[in-house]
N, C-alpha and C positions, 0 to 999 in steps of 0.2 A: 799152916804156912798160907800167907796171903801173897798173890802176885799181883803187880800193879803194872798193866800195860797201857796205863793213862798216855803216858809220852808216846808210845808206840803206834797208838791208834791217831793220835794227834797228828802224827807225821806221814800215817799210810798215804794220802792223799798226795803229798809232795814226793815221799820217794817212788810213788806210781807214776807221777809226771816226768820223773828222773830216768827212770826203767824205759819209758815210752820213747822219751828225746835219744837216749843210747841205743836203742833198738834201732829207730829211725835213721840215724846217722850211719849206723854199722850198714846198713840195706843200702843205703845211697851210695855210699863209698867203696863197697866191696862186690858189687855187680850181684849180690843175690837178689834173686827176683822170684816172684809167682811162677811157678812150673805147672801150666794145666796137665791134666792126665789126656795124654792124646793116642788115638788107635788109627791106624790105617789099613784097611781092608781092601780086598781086590775083587773084583767081578771081570769076567771074560772081556766086558766093554768100558769098564770104569774103574777109578781109584775113589773109594770112599773116607775121607779122612772125618773123624768124630773127637772133638774136643769137649770136656767137661770145664766149664767155666761160670760157676754160680757167683749172683751177685752183679754180673756185667748187664747194661743194656746195648743195643745195637750199636749205638753210639760211640761206646766206650772201645769197640774193636775196629781192627783195621786188618782186612785180610789180601795179600797180594800172593798171585798166583804166576809162577814163572812156568817155562816150558819142562823144569825138572825141579821146582820146589814151590812148597807152600809156606807161606811166612803169616804166621797169627800173632798180631801184637796187639796191645792196649793199657789202660790206666783205669784202675777200678775208682769209680769218683771220689769216694771216701778215702781214698789211700793216694800217697804219691809215689809208690811202688808200682812202677811199670813191668810188663812182661814182654819177652817176644820169643817166639819159638820156630826154628827153621825146620822144616819135615821136607827132607829128602824124598822125592819120589823116584821108584824104581824104573819108571820108562816116562818118555816124552807124553804130555797133554794138551790137550786144546784149551789153554786159558780163556778164549773167548766164549766157550760154552758152559763155564763153570756156574753150578748151582749152589747157591748159599741159603741155607736156614739156619735161624738160631730161635729156639723157643726153650724154655724151662731151665735154663742154665746150659744146654746142650749146642753147640755150633756143628753143623754138619757141611760138608763140602763135596760135593759130588764132582769128579771130573772125569771128562770123555778121554779115553786113551787116542793117542795118534794112529797107533798101529794096533789094530783089532786082534785078539787071539781067534783062532780056528777051534 
């Protein structure tokens, strides 16, 4: 028995482009976005937020801090799919003294608490 896959392989590139187009359109209209892994740790004086964001550059990211939330958003340059993650903070923080570092795909935001535990 001989199987002829000639036509299938000739159309593989076209089929791949069509699948990518359908996926891209479904992402844009449905609100499905990249969701980074985020952890929030607490010390007596600070809240430390860590987010795994591989493949981003510093310019791709936007971090906003309010007294009760941290908002991390961005768009990967090779992708049209944005992400936006809101992290509720368990207590008020001093947003003016936030320390932000992004290296090796890990975003670290250190936030000083307004009320320090004893």
